[in-house]
Phi, psi and omega in degrees: 000320183294321187266010183269003180205162171288154184291342181255007181235157180249004180294138180069007177269139178302144185298319182293328176290321176299315180298317181295318180296315180295320178299319177294322177295315179295322177299320182292316179295319177297320179299320177297314180299321179302312181298330184267315191275317188304319183280354185299319182280002179290115180229155177264128181232155174261121184229151174288150177289164181286331183249140178279163178213163182281124185234142178273145182234152175225165179289143181236109180287152176268121185266002179278186179296332180294318179291315182291335181268005178264124184284154174298153181289130182290157178278342180288143180289167175293143179216163180225141176245136182245157178109164178246315178255314174253126186260140176226155179281124180227040182299130177301149179292158176300326180295321178290322176302315181297319180295317183279358173248356190295335181276354183236353183294134180081009181239180176270004179275128181287145174254180184299327178285342182273353177259111188230164177289139178292323178225161182202167172233167188235142171219161182270128175277106185293335184269002184221059175057038178057032177300138182279122180256136179258130179232135180294152184219137177260117177242108183301132178257200178287151180291134176252344188287353172269355178287164180246344180242162172309133184245134178254121174231174182308114174082357185217157164245128190237131177263102180276002179261315179245351181094153178123151180225144175244144188257121180202125172275110199292134172231156181227155177289155174230156178082017183244128182286320183248003175095197183197167174233138179204172182233147175222150172272129186235139171288122182244130175255117191245118175285149179221127184221142173232132180242150177235138178285132175284346178066025164225163181222154178254129185239142178201158182281138178276139180200202186228035182287160176247161181302309172192183187292340181277342179231066183291339184279335182281108186261123180278344184070019178238157183280146176301338181269013188296336182301330185257352190245345183288144180202161171260133181247132178283110178255021178126357182294327185247323182290329180252015185292137170265110188282352178290135178298123181284163181253142359286142188285132175266356182274004176257127182234135179129206181298334182262018183297143177248336185294338182262014179262108181215162169090172358288350176249114187287149175268088185282354172275324184287319187299307180293331177296312181288325177296319176293325179299313182286325175300313180292329177301312182285330175297316179297321178298317180295333180263007181060039178255134180225184181293336180272356183287149173267114184227165175210161176297128179100355177302135183251136179237106187244003187281350182236023188228031181289333183257002187300322183291355178288331184248011184236155178219132182292344179271005189226162168265160178231126178238131183206170167301164169283097190220003177070023188289352182285343184276153174301323181299340182265358184304313176301326176299317179297317180295323177299315179301317182297313183290320181293330181277345184234283186297318183301339178291341189237330184239012177094198187277067178293327182298334179292346183270356183290128178299139178076008185291327180293317180294324178297319178293325175296321178295316185277351186301318180296315176304309183297321181298312182283338171294319177290328178293338175292338178293327185089002180204160170250151182297335182270004176287158176288146181296128177249111187302327185252019175265121187285150173284132176226139177231137183233158178180186179251143172234124175255120190286172175300136181290144175233151181299139176294329179282114183296343180275351177271135179252341179230162180290144177230145184304132175068006173277151182279139176231158182225148179246131174283152180242134181231152170244130188234153175227135186231150173215183180214138184226157176254140182208150176265127180241148175265120182249130176260125180252146171233131180232139186266005172103348174283181189252020186243148177292337180294344179261009174269125184236139175272112182284321182200154173225123183225152175296139180298136182265138178235141183284331178207169183295332179291338180274351181291151183295151177257117181259142181230146176230143181291144172268144179257130180292123181303335182292344179282347179055043178256143174246185183300324181288345182272332193220142172257116188287144175271144182216166178172179176275136184238156174285155181300337181293342182255019184299326182246024182292145183282345181274344185223154171257136187238154174209137181258133179175165177299327183222159186223124176277126186297149188284166184302153177211166183297127187287349180258000172289139176223180187279353183278334183220129174241159183259343185204193181240025174270081190297322184297337183269346191233326191297314191291327175276324177299326179300322179289323176298320179291321182298324187272346189233342192232318194275349177214029180285313175238131186304125174078358183262137179253133178247139176057032180075011181265153182285159175267132177253016183294328175105349187279344180254004178220106188295325179296323179289323176300316179297321181291317180294321180300321177294318188276329190279010178275347182228162175296319179295320177293322178296322176297318178297322177304311180296319178297323180289320177299312178305314182298316180296319178295313183295320180297328176283344191255327189240163176214148177262143185244001182267139177251345186090354181251015183298331181259007180284148177295153180294142179249158178279337182287136180290130176086347182281123181268330181168187184230150176210167180284135178209157178262106181295152178272146173218161183269131178227154175258126182236156175265107194278339186214107184290347179297330179288347180269002183300314178302318177298321176296320178296316178297318178300313181297323181295312183289326177294320176300313178297323179295318179296316179297316176302310182297320180298318182292324181288321183292318182280357177064020172285340174227130178238170180294323178296320179295319177298321179294318182298311185289330181286327178291321180288334181265357177293130186303315183296312179296320182296314182289321180292321180294330178293320179283320184225079185299126177210111182301329181290340183295323185283345181263356180289150175292165179298321179295314182292320182294320180294320180291322184275321188236358187291339185265002178287156183248146177243130181272127177234124182293136180291160181295132177231127184299320183295319180295321181294326178290315178304314183293321178292336178270005178085007183274348174285146182240162181300339181281008174299332171244108184259134176269122180229174173264133179288183186296328182275003179084355180273143182302132179211176183237136176224140179288134175296135179298136178293329180290331177293340180259014177078021179243150178297140182265120173231121189254130173244140178241137176234150177286142179303141176300146178295154181299136177254004181279191181267000000 
């Protein structure tokens, strides 16, 4: 079998020998691959330990503009002012503060006193011995809504993707080389918005007109011919409209009203749907469309939109009250709003002098009235502690070209804006925040790994929220007072001073719909900021593209291209429109408030400088991990191969199909030295000798091998060699043997090399 083929060929070799040889070759190649590939995914990682340990924490200041722009905490206590025209001090008592903080004391969850204004101003109270009064102030900071990860700033954790802020006076571990991971329960204020498509769109030509010759730099992005080309397009608002008044009916006002029945959990899906229905109802009336009209999808109505492009910009979103302001009939109303928000602050009632303003208010009054009914309350209603705050309005998205093949705006090409009706509220919830810190001493190295709603095993474990009750004898209505709220202890569940509700989340109570972020009456931020932010979002920061009201930034998008790109992506859907509003609310609130609780306020004083307290954390350590199991495939194949061979071997040994003597016999016969010597001098006893005896008796014999000759090699490669180059003859003993043909007999010079026989490879 050994001499029936060349060592590099498989011809005439038994199949099982060939399979064994190939298997061995594959195994060797795999083994080589294992040594090279398998270690590649081994990486060193920093991971938290399995067991927690007690770690010391210290305060970590924010060195960014948010930290630099946060004023020191004033020495004056928190106060509240009530009233709209005549103001009175209505600061809650310390006992009420304590009750509404009783559920958060000693924890990392902020209470009403821990939510404070980031900045404030001071004035002298002339009627109270020149007492210094502290009033909250909104100073816009850097935009956070363009960030993509959870952002940590002085006193806050900000979610720039979905909106929301968490209150935490930031602390970090100290004395750890590689850092740590830990969790804290955080009070989270979450904006919540639902939008409904009005199913009509506003179209106008894109161009490069200017406001007028005095302001050539101010580009409106609209065509000079827009007066004749702008129109409203029916995308299903009227052709598919159900003209039956939906329930609950908002057209009933008085004791039997249904529009003002809400809470304590608002139906934010129903509110924008009904708001859009009534908005479309009055829009249809303005366009002389009724149930008997013949309409189709794509019908254009252009007779009332010649002035629309004065207040719109294709590069921007527009957010406003539900007020019908897109119509020409409302243009004096739009001018009045602009003047009252700007010039009237300084020179009086200039807006009243605008021609046609009375008629414009009459036209918009129906839109505005039903827009307010979407809120679910009137400002003159008595304060209801468990009635949730709701704000409604319209959002017109970023314009897109009417031609689907256009990706960018082109001069005089038509563009269209989608229209949405939205309803927003705001809720408080406790979230579990996981922090990761890398061991350095800077707040910039603190990362929020995850934020999840706190999990409760049963309803009895859910937090108890409380809101102050207003004494009817004070004669205060919703527009007069911002109600205080907070987490309360179970012992105050039936307290007469507060209304309580148990649940994972709590919707903040009603507040005056005309309060905004530009002017505050006091420094009790927890009671006023979160609802005022919605009023500002719907009326001021994106009403006219690029225009800022009350010192607040514009979020319309036309003066910041990155914001325009974000709004363009989001304003194509109702869900995206809702996120736009939530992000604007979040950015306004982040600039206005700060959290002051660390969770260590009740911790015993420590001797170490700067240490506020201790909490459990999982310290980090260095580990080596295998990052990609695909690289282990060669190792698994080799393992399977060797396991298979081991199983076969054990099976053969157990069944006695293979024995040690048999293996020794075949190894002796296949040993190169024994095989060649046995061919020259056949002796059956030679193959049964042990390795030691065979080496002593035959290991010193020599085997003649003809040296390499180039001419011989050439002859053979040219086909001149013949099979009788190796001649089978009978040895001297007459027993079959093999002998190499003499080179001299073939006419070639004889050069003899002698080599010692290979040592025995047998057993």
